[in-house]
Kinemage of the C-alpha trace (Angstrom):
@kinemage 1
@onewidth
@group {chain A} dominant
@subgroup {mainchain}
@vectorlist {calphas} color= white
{ca met a 1} P 2.626 21.254 19.360
{ca arg a 2} L 5.842 19.463 18.164
{ca arg a 3} L 8.210 18.043 20.314
{ca val a 4} L 12.020 18.489 19.866
{ca leu a 5} L 13.646 15.047 20.933
{ca ser a 6} L 17.084 15.366 22.131
{ca pro a 7} L 20.542 14.093 20.532
{ca asp a 8} L 20.586 11.010 22.683
{ca glu a 9} L 16.931 10.399 22.273
{ca val a 10} L 17.237 10.248 18.748
{ca gly a 11} L 20.281 8.203 18.573
{ca asn a 12} L 18.826 5.720 21.004
{ca thr a 13} L 15.375 5.443 19.004
{ca ala a 14} L 17.618 5.010 15.649
{ca ala a 15} L 19.463 2.345 17.242
{ca arg a 16} L 16.789 0.406 17.799
{ca phe a 17} L 15.880 0.525 14.167
{ca gly a 18} L 19.181 -0.494 12.726
{ca glu a 19} L 22.734 0.750 13.075
{ca val a 20} L 23.476 4.585 13.488
{ca ile a 21} L 25.574 5.917 10.116
{ca gly a 22} L 25.194 9.696 10.217
{ca his a 23} L 22.962 12.513 10.105
{ca val a 24} L 20.886 15.152 7.878
{ca thr a 25} L 23.213 17.516 7.021
{ca ile a 26} L 23.537 21.066 8.652
{ca ser a 27} L 25.262 22.693 5.178
{ca glu a 28} L 22.371 22.612 3.064
{ca thr a 29} L 18.352 23.320 3.368
{ca ile a 30} L 16.466 19.972 3.756
{ca arg a 31} L 13.168 20.166 1.293
{ca val a 32} L 10.329 17.564 1.225
{ca gly a 33} L 7.872 18.346 -1.070
{ca ser a 34} L 4.905 16.565 -2.980
{ca glu a 35} L 6.739 16.318 -6.152
{ca asp a 36} L 10.809 17.418 -5.425
{ca tyr a 37} L 12.881 16.535 -2.422
{ca glu a 38} L 16.499 17.772 -1.364
{ca ile a 39} L 17.564 15.362 1.664
{ca leu a 40} L 21.076 14.836 2.137
{ca ile a 41} L 22.660 12.501 4.611
{ca glu a 42} L 26.104 13.121 5.905
{ca ile a 43} L 28.038 10.035 6.668
{ca pro a 44} L 31.698 10.176 8.182
{ca pro a 45} L 34.356 8.577 6.116
{ca his a 46} L 35.613 6.250 8.449
{ca glu a 47} L 33.624 4.823 10.901
{ca asn a 48} L 30.349 3.952 8.492
{ca tyr a 49} L 31.389 4.968 4.967
{ca val a 50} L 34.874 2.972 4.363
{ca lys a 51} L 33.565 0.201 6.901
{ca ser a 52} L 29.822 -0.595 5.769
{ca pro a 53} L 29.581 0.868 1.694
{ca ile a 54} L 26.704 2.276 0.639
{ca arg a 55} L 25.478 1.800 -3.097
{ca val a 56} L 23.034 4.186 -5.599
{ca gly a 57} L 19.599 2.583 -6.585
{ca gly a 58} L 19.153 -0.087 -4.099
{ca asp a 59} L 20.692 0.580 -0.751
{ca phe a 60} L 17.892 1.807 1.935
{ca ile a 61} L 18.151 4.382 4.708
{ca gly a 62} L 16.578 5.276 7.527
{ca ile a 63} L 15.897 8.740 9.341
{ca val a 64} L 14.687 9.654 12.838
{ca thr a 65} L 13.375 12.926 12.836
{ca leu a 66} L 14.205 15.408 15.442
{ca thr a 67} L 10.728 16.811 15.499
{ca gly a 68} L 7.359 15.156 14.945
{ca gly a 69} L 8.724 11.435 16.181
{ca tyr a 70} L 8.765 9.859 13.034
{ca val a 71} L 10.731 7.049 11.215
{ca val a 72} L 11.595 7.738 7.775
{ca leu a 73} L 12.617 5.238 4.951
{ca gly a 74} L 13.983 6.541 2.208
{ca arg a 75} L 16.656 5.416 -1.002
{ca ile a 76} L 19.860 6.439 -2.208
{ca thr a 77} L 19.645 8.000 -5.310
{ca glu a 78} L 23.256 9.880 -5.145
{ca ile a 79} L 26.230 9.871 -3.531
{ca arg a 80} L 28.488 12.855 -3.428
{ca arg a 81} L 32.397 12.705 -2.702
{ca ser a 82} L 34.368 15.852 -1.950
{ca his a 83} L 38.513 16.359 -1.479
{ca ala a 84} L 39.374 18.390 1.222
{ca ala a 85} L 41.373 20.771 -1.147
{ca gly a 86} L 38.251 21.056 -3.250
{ca val a 87} L 35.893 22.164 0.235
{ca ser a 88} L 38.498 24.511 1.097
{ca gly a 89} L 38.561 25.991 -2.046
{ca arg a 90} L 42.359 25.364 -2.714
{ca thr a 91} L 42.207 23.012 -5.386
{ca pro a 92} L 45.640 23.527 -7.553
{ca ile a 93} L 45.292 23.870 -11.459
{ca phe a 94} L 48.642 21.831 -12.047
{ca asn a 95} L 50.345 19.088 -10.217
{ca val a 96} L 47.211 17.700 -8.176
{ca pro a 97} L 48.616 16.249 -5.169
{ca met a 98} L 47.693 12.459 -4.621
{ca asp a 99} L 46.629 13.221 -1.133
{ca tyr a 100} L 44.326 10.663 0.168
{ca thr a 101} L 43.988 12.157 3.437
{ca gly a 102} L 42.112 15.041 1.517
{ca leu a 103} L 39.353 12.124 1.213
{ca glu a 104} L 38.540 12.390 5.067
{ca thr a 105} L 35.727 14.450 4.461
{ca pro a 106} L 31.918 12.726 4.690
{ca ala a 107} L 29.632 11.366 2.392
{ca val a 108} L 26.928 13.173 1.106
{ca val a 109} L 23.692 11.057 0.349
{ca leu a 110} L 20.871 12.094 -1.617
{ca ile a 111} L 17.843 10.609 -0.233
{ca glu a 112} L 14.512 9.588 -2.358
{ca pro a 113} L 11.788 9.602 0.781
{ca leu a 114} L 9.649 6.505 0.496
{ca thr a 115} L 7.556 6.209 3.703
{ca glu a 116} L 7.060 7.513 6.733
{ca cys a 117} L 5.370 6.233 10.321
{ca pro a 118} L 4.967 7.565 13.810
{ca ile a 119} L 7.379 6.228 16.097
{ca lys a 120} L 5.240 5.719 18.567
{ca asp a 121} L 2.858 3.477 16.369
{ca tyr a 122} L 5.425 1.630 14.984
{ca glu a 123} L 6.653 0.816 18.508
{ca ala a 124} L 3.239 -0.536 19.537
{ca asp a 125} L 3.342 -2.773 16.519
{ca asn a 126} L 0.637 -0.319 14.512
{ca cys a 127} L 2.643 0.886 11.722
{ca asp a 128} L 0.693 1.855 9.040
{ca pro a 129} L 3.267 3.470 6.391
{ca ser a 130} L 1.998 6.457 4.710
{ca pro a 131} L 3.855 8.716 1.916
{ca val a 132} L 6.487 11.009 3.546
{ca his a 133} L 4.774 14.561 4.600
{ca ser a 134} L 6.438 15.585 7.629
{ca pro a 135} L 9.235 17.919 7.764
{ca ile a 136} L 12.981 16.080 8.441
{ca asp a 137} L 15.235 18.460 10.064
{ca pro a 138} L 18.751 19.060 10.072
{ca leu a 139} L 20.470 16.997 12.639
{ca ser a 140} L 17.939 14.012 12.587
{ca val a 141} L 19.649 10.829 12.975
{ca ala a 142} L 20.669 8.599 9.513
{ca phe a 143} L 20.729 4.654 9.946
{ca arg a 144} L 21.173 1.370 7.882
{ca pro a 145} L 17.905 -0.321 8.687
{ca ser a 146} L 17.559 -3.588 9.665
{ca gly a 147} L 15.519 -5.937 7.611
{ca asp a 148} L 12.574 -6.163 9.802
{ca thr a 149} L 12.174 -2.315 9.750
{ca ile a 150} L 12.595 -2.081 6.128
{ca ala a 151} L 9.783 -5.046 5.622
{ca arg a 152} L 7.676 -3.167 8.176
{ca leu a 153} L 8.354 0.405 6.498
{ca leu a 154} L 7.272 -1.206 2.761
{ca ala a 155} L 4.104 -2.965 4.412
{ca leu a 156} L 5.309 -6.172 3.479
{ca pro a 157} L 3.106 -8.826 5.134
{ca ser a 158} L 4.465 -9.999 8.219
{ca asp a 159} L 2.698 -13.658 8.079
{ca gly a 160} L 2.669 -16.115 5.616
{ca ile a 161} L 4.805 -18.295 3.436
{ca ile a 162} L 8.102 -17.062 2.357
{ca val a 163} L 8.513 -16.756 -1.483
{ca gly a 164} L 11.853 -15.039 -1.760
{ca gln a 165} L 13.764 -12.056 -0.477
{ca leu a 166} L 13.411 -8.480 -1.104
{ca tyr a 167} L 15.360 -7.443 -4.740
{ca ser a 168} L 16.779 -4.241 -4.612
{ca gly a 169} L 20.079 -2.749 -6.149
{ca gly a 170} L 20.880 -5.583 -7.964
{ca arg a 171} L 21.226 -7.873 -5.210
{ca ala a 172} L 19.098 -10.003 -2.840
{ca met a 173} L 18.490 -8.560 0.683
{ca asp a 174} L 18.011 -9.822 4.084
{ca val a 175} L 13.980 -9.320 3.710
{ca asp a 176} L 11.754 -11.876 3.412
{ca val a 177} L 8.860 -11.679 1.067
{ca lys a 178} L 5.829 -13.319 2.002
{ca val a 179} L 2.194 -14.221 0.660
{ca pro a 180} L -0.364 -14.616 3.164
{ca val a 181} L -2.109 -17.983 3.046
{ca his a 182} L -5.427 -16.603 2.706
{ca thr a 183} L -4.696 -14.980 -0.647
{ca leu a 184} L -3.924 -18.399 -2.192
{ca tyr a 185} L -7.871 -19.235 -1.751
{ca glu a 186} L -8.275 -16.795 -4.519
{ca his a 187} L -7.138 -16.378 -8.034
{ca val a 188} L -3.626 -14.926 -8.410
{ca leu a 189} L -2.398 -13.377 -11.870
{ca ile a 190} L 1.386 -13.345 -11.995
{ca val a 191} L 2.577 -11.543 -15.447
{ca gly a 192} L 5.786 -10.467 -16.426
{ca thr a 193} L 7.952 -10.696 -19.555
{ca thr a 194} L 9.852 -13.864 -20.906
{ca gly a 195} L 12.613 -14.553 -18.841
{ca ser a 196} L 11.297 -12.318 -15.949
{ca gly a 197} L 10.859 -15.528 -13.267
{ca lys a 198} L 7.088 -16.276 -13.419
{ca thr a 199} L 8.005 -19.840 -13.511
{ca thr a 200} L 10.465 -19.815 -10.965
{ca leu a 201} L 8.070 -17.557 -8.640
{ca leu a 202} L 5.830 -20.388 -8.825
{ca lys a 203} L 7.903 -23.089 -8.339
{ca asn a 204} L 8.911 -21.511 -5.054
{ca leu a 205} L 5.317 -20.898 -4.189
{ca ala a 206} L 4.693 -24.485 -4.528
{ca leu a 207} L 8.156 -25.467 -2.267
{ca ala a 208} L 6.718 -22.520 0.696
{ca leu a 209} L 3.502 -24.494 0.558
{ca ile a 210} L 4.742 -27.653 1.187
{ca asn a 211} L 7.462 -26.432 3.561
{ca gln a 212} L 5.730 -24.242 5.367
{ca val a 213} L 1.699 -25.154 5.418
{ca arg a 214} L 0.744 -28.236 7.099
{ca glu a 215} L -1.171 -30.797 5.043
{ca ser a 216} L -0.923 -28.917 2.365
{ca ala a 217} L -1.042 -30.647 -1.483
{ca val a 218} L -0.019 -28.487 -4.630
{ca ile a 219} L -1.473 -29.575 -8.001
{ca ala a 220} L -0.077 -28.415 -11.340
{ca leu a 221} L -0.873 -28.491 -14.777
{ca asp a 222} L 2.552 -28.779 -16.109
{ca leu a 223} L 2.540 -28.979 -19.945
{ca gln a 224} L 6.366 -28.191 -20.227
{ca gly a 225} L 7.666 -30.165 -17.406
{ca asp a 226} L 8.973 -27.017 -15.467
{ca tyr a 227} L 7.698 -28.505 -12.243
{ca leu a 228} L 9.332 -32.045 -12.334
{ca his a 229} L 12.462 -30.545 -11.137
{ca leu a 230} L 11.079 -29.737 -7.586
{ca val a 231} L 12.696 -32.944 -6.249
{ca leu a 232} L 16.353 -31.359 -7.055
{ca pro a 233} L 18.639 -29.092 -5.735
{ca pro a 234} L 18.716 -25.821 -7.183
{ca asp a 235} L 21.535 -25.645 -10.327
{ca arg a 236} L 23.480 -22.911 -8.037
{ca asp a 237} L 23.891 -22.692 -4.481
{ca val a 238} L 21.780 -20.167 -3.070
{ca lys a 239} L 22.464 -18.898 0.383
{ca pro a 240} L 20.647 -18.993 2.081
{ca arg a 241} L 18.901 -21.481 0.578
{ca leu a 242} L 14.652 -20.853 1.553
{ca phe a 243} L 12.900 -24.107 0.383
{ca asn a 244} L 13.980 -28.039 0.637
{ca pro a 245} L 13.489 -29.873 -2.236
{ca leu a 246} L 10.658 -32.081 -2.317
{ca ser a 247} L 11.422 -35.834 -1.305
{ca glu a 248} L 8.113 -37.073 -3.055
{ca ile a 249} L 6.406 -36.359 -6.192
{ca thr a 250} L 3.155 -37.801 -7.760
{ca ile a 251} L 3.116 -37.365 -11.285
{ca val a 252} L 0.275 -38.135 -13.757
{ca val a 253} L 1.112 -38.925 -17.431
{ca pro a 254} L -1.364 -38.873 -19.714
{ca ile a 255} L -1.364 -41.997 -22.057
{ca thr a 256} L -2.588 -40.818 -25.299
{ca arg a 257} L -2.452 -42.281 -28.996
{ca ala a 258} L 0.090 -39.900 -30.062
{ca tyr a 259} L 2.074 -40.360 -26.645
{ca leu a 260} L 2.170 -44.314 -27.712
{ca glu a 261} L 3.122 -43.654 -31.403
{ca glu a 262} L 5.994 -41.364 -30.467
{ca tyr a 263} L 7.491 -43.546 -27.790
{ca asn a 264} L 6.216 -47.024 -28.784
{ca gly a 265} L 9.738 -48.323 -29.766
{ca arg a 266} L 11.445 -47.239 -26.228
{ca ile a 267} L 8.619 -48.635 -24.372
{ca arg a 268} L 8.874 -52.117 -25.803
{ca ser a 269} L 12.546 -52.066 -25.605
{ca phe a 270} L 12.527 -51.225 -21.874
{ca ala a 271} L 9.658 -53.884 -21.285
{ca asp a 272} L 11.683 -56.413 -23.169
{ca glu a 273} L 14.496 -55.642 -21.161
{ca tyr a 274} L 12.342 -56.438 -17.865
{ca val a 275} L 10.827 -59.623 -19.313
{ca arg a 276} L 14.303 -60.878 -20.269
{ca val a 277} L 15.674 -60.384 -16.508
{ca arg a 278} L 12.531 -61.817 -15.246
{ca thr a 279} L 12.413 -65.077 -17.498
{ca gly a 280} L 16.304 -65.507 -17.699
{ca asp a 281} L 15.743 -65.831 -21.364
{ca asp a 282} L 18.236 -63.602 -23.556
{ca glu a 283} L 15.908 -63.602 -26.491
{ca ala a 284} L 12.355 -63.149 -24.749
{ca thr a 285} L 10.053 -60.171 -25.412
{ca leu a 286} L 6.952 -59.048 -24.601
{ca met a 287} L 5.268 -60.716 -27.177
{ca asp a 288} L 6.730 -63.948 -25.756
{ca val a 289} L 4.663 -62.801 -22.226
{ca asn a 290} L 1.536 -65.131 -21.548
{ca asp a 291} L 1.188 -64.550 -17.921
{ca pro a 292} L -0.682 -61.248 -17.329
{ca thr a 293} L 0.845 -60.147 -14.069
{ca leu a 294} L 4.202 -60.546 -15.784
{ca phe a 295} L 2.853 -58.274 -18.631
{ca gly a 296} L 1.304 -55.919 -16.313
{ca glu a 297} L 4.641 -55.744 -14.558
{ca ala a 298} L 6.835 -55.297 -17.573
{ca val a 299} L 4.583 -52.878 -19.095
{ca ala a 300} L 4.405 -50.861 -15.813
{ca tyr a 301} L 8.385 -50.647 -15.494
{ca ala a 302} L 8.905 -49.559 -19.055
{ca leu a 303} L 6.526 -46.521 -18.497
{ca leu a 304} L 8.158 -45.547 -15.600
{ca arg a 305} L 11.919 -46.072 -17.323
{ca glu a 306} L 10.910 -44.184 -20.360
{ca phe a 307} L 9.283 -41.162 -18.078
{ca val a 308} L 12.591 -40.832 -15.748
{ca glu a 309} L 14.985 -41.189 -18.518
{ca arg a 310} L 13.180 -38.563 -20.768
{ca ser a 311} L 12.629 -36.231 -17.286
{ca tyr a 312} L 15.582 -36.868 -15.432
{ca gly a 313} L 18.100 -37.886 -17.773
{ca asp a 314} L 20.906 -40.518 -16.524
{ca ala a 315} L 18.842 -41.189 -13.043
{ca arg a 316} L 19.158 -44.580 -11.309
{ca val a 317} L 15.419 -46.363 -10.626
{ca ser a 318} L 15.178 -48.698 -7.720
{ca asp a 319} L 12.565 -50.249 -5.541
{ca val a 320} L 9.944 -50.372 -8.025
{ca lys a 321} L 6.180 -51.311 -7.220
{ca pro a 322} L 3.760 -51.330 -9.891
{ca cys a 323} L 0.483 -51.270 -8.750
{ca phe a 324} L -2.513 -52.724 -11.429
{ca glu a 325} L -5.311 -55.152 -11.449
{ca val a 326} L -5.796 -58.298 -13.626
{ca asp a 327} L -9.178 -59.012 -14.976
{ca gly a 328} L -8.601 -62.187 -17.201
{ca asn a 329} L -6.334 -61.123 -20.056
{ca asn a 330} L -6.788 -57.730 -19.586
{ca val a 331} L -4.329 -55.212 -17.279
{ca arg a 332} L -5.274 -52.080 -15.564
{ca ile a 333} L -2.156 -50.217 -14.251
{ca arg a 334} L -3.170 -47.874 -11.456
{ca ser a 335} L 0.291 -46.632 -10.262
{ca ile a 336} L 4.172 -47.345 -10.431
{ca asn a 337} L 6.141 -46.291 -7.436
{ca ala a 338} L 9.917 -46.278 -7.233
{ca val a 339} L 13.004 -44.593 -5.871
{ca ile a 340} L 14.682 -42.088 -8.229
{ca ser a 341} L 18.467 -40.967 -7.650
{ca val a 342} L 20.084 -38.253 -9.529
{ca asp a 343} L 23.622 -37.620 -8.478
{ca asn a 344} L 23.846 -37.244 -4.956
{ca thr a 345} L 19.849 -36.930 -4.457
{ca ser a 346} L 17.168 -39.440 -3.899
{ca phe a 347} L 13.075 -38.710 -4.180
{ca lys a 348} L 10.150 -40.911 -4.144
{ca leu a 349} L 8.351 -40.717 -7.865
{ca asn a 350} L 4.842 -42.033 -7.728
{ca leu a 351} L 3.802 -42.357 -11.487
{ca val a 352} L 0.054 -42.485 -12.507
{ca pro a 353} L -0.299 -43.177 -16.313
{ca trp a 354} L -3.933 -41.986 -17.029
{ca ala a 355} L -6.111 -41.891 -19.934
{ca leu a 356} L -9.720 -41.224 -20.528
{ca ser a 357} L -12.000 -43.454 -23.159
{ca phe a 358} L -14.707 -41.017 -24.326
{ca ile a 359} L -17.358 -43.439 -24.958
{ca asn a 360} L -17.492 -44.091 -21.223
{ca val a 361} L -16.954 -40.577 -19.928
{ca tyr a 362} L -18.145 -37.904 -22.292
{ca arg a 363} L -21.684 -37.654 -20.177
{ca glu a 364} L -19.712 -36.223 -17.191
{ca leu a 365} L -17.226 -33.954 -19.414
{ca pro a 366} L -19.511 -30.744 -17.929
{ca arg a 367} L -18.790 -32.096 -14.364
{ca leu a 368} L -14.794 -32.743 -14.986
{ca phe a 369} L -14.230 -29.624 -16.750
{ca pro a 370} L -16.575 -26.992 -15.526
{ca ile a 371} L -16.114 -24.657 -18.823
{ca phe a 372} L -19.772 -25.071 -19.891
{ca ser a 373} L -22.749 -22.386 -19.044
{ca tyr a 374} L -25.584 -23.999 -16.779
{ca arg a 375} L -27.715 -24.418 -19.688
{ca val a 376} L -25.114 -26.057 -22.047
{ca ser a 377} L -24.569 -28.469 -19.366
{ca met a 378} L -28.273 -29.415 -18.899
{ca ile a 379} L -28.364 -30.212 -22.476
{ca phe a 380} L -24.767 -31.441 -22.908
{ca gly a 381} L -26.259 -35.146 -22.594
{ca lys a 382} L -28.868 -35.030 -24.992
{ca val a 383} L -26.883 -33.158 -27.507
{ca ile a 384} L -24.217 -35.884 -27.498
{ca ser a 385} L -26.950 -38.773 -27.552
{ca leu a 386} L -28.366 -37.324 -30.678
{ca ala a 387} L -25.313 -36.979 -31.998
{ca met a 388} L -23.760 -40.462 -31.525
{ca asp a 389} L -27.146 -41.576 -32.914
{ca leu a 390} L -26.777 -39.482 -35.898
{ca val a 391} L -23.244 -41.349 -36.229
{ca asn a 392} L -24.036 -44.745 -35.835
{ca arg a 393} L -26.649 -44.444 -38.520
{ca lys a 394} L -23.865 -42.723 -40.618
{ca asn a 395} L -26.615 -40.216 -41.240
{ca ile a 396} L -24.643 -37.739 -43.539
{ca asn a 397} L -26.861 -34.620 -42.454
{ca cys a 398} L -26.208 -34.709 -38.881
{ca gly a 399} L -24.682 -31.489 -38.468
{ca asp a 400} L -27.656 -29.776 -40.343
{ca arg a 401} L -30.176 -31.877 -38.155
{ca leu a 402} L -28.020 -31.328 -34.902
{ca ser a 403} L -28.722 -27.360 -35.859
{ca arg a 404} L -32.292 -27.691 -36.481
{ca arg a 405} L -32.654 -29.528 -33.344
{ca gly a 406} L -30.639 -27.295 -30.905
């Protein structure tokens, strides 16, 4: 048997979920169907409609039902306004009076029902929202739901890292959207058209992990340089700002032959600049350096300056600390640490120049790049050894022999 709540009970209950703004109309039949609905809310003109404007397509409205004890979440799909003259049936044909007091009529709002939850389950923190099937009676109380109510009735995750805010009706709402941390231990696919915000979402996800999850690390394979700017504030002031920029970033730069060919001139120029400052000789160049330590410092500085200028524009570089090994006349640069200042922002940059010598690592490729099948991984070393042997012998039929031996 359904229990009918008193108006005071319904109003007090609705007030716990948000701001009471009106009630389900008594002027029309309320219809809830599997494919059709007609739920009309009347909102008084001054107390709520003018003071707290509502919009079509994005604003949510909640309803506490008189019978059944349900809280319902809906979205505004239509707003109807009438002048008092039209309601009374006395609309003049000519000389329409500009009588603004005639707007003292309730706003009638059409609601698209989204989800419902028993009030007792909601208050017991055991709400599992479902599509709306329960009847909605006239005089049921309507309220503007709080952010927490919207999140719970949309079944948004309550725990996890914040990646943004709910976007509805062309604006961000005060409703946090979270991703449970455990889901990030699995594969996640983000799809969308060009410019829809895939990269922005991933960058927010990276910042959220580092800001909110202790001892977390984010590794990005960044071919376009999208993630280099995680150390900088956003281009525009977003309120509230959800994430703080990184104070430190480590960047691994592949030093390929193509890279050296493209940036050789700039690297030499920065290295020569360093040598002149260190030696005090305005004519000195990198080619004049015989000291391996000075040579390593100059090249490390040049690699850092070239990268920073290309990635962060007119930034200031300070506190440069290269880390390298000297073996006779050979220098191996491990990393270059520095403080980078852009406008009013400073961050620590750890730059790691990186390269692989194929002849030294090819046997480890199945382990470094697990894209091979198990069978191929097992025979990979033998295949490469045979290929290298045939190449060293300059056997012009090595391809045919590999095919037959495979």
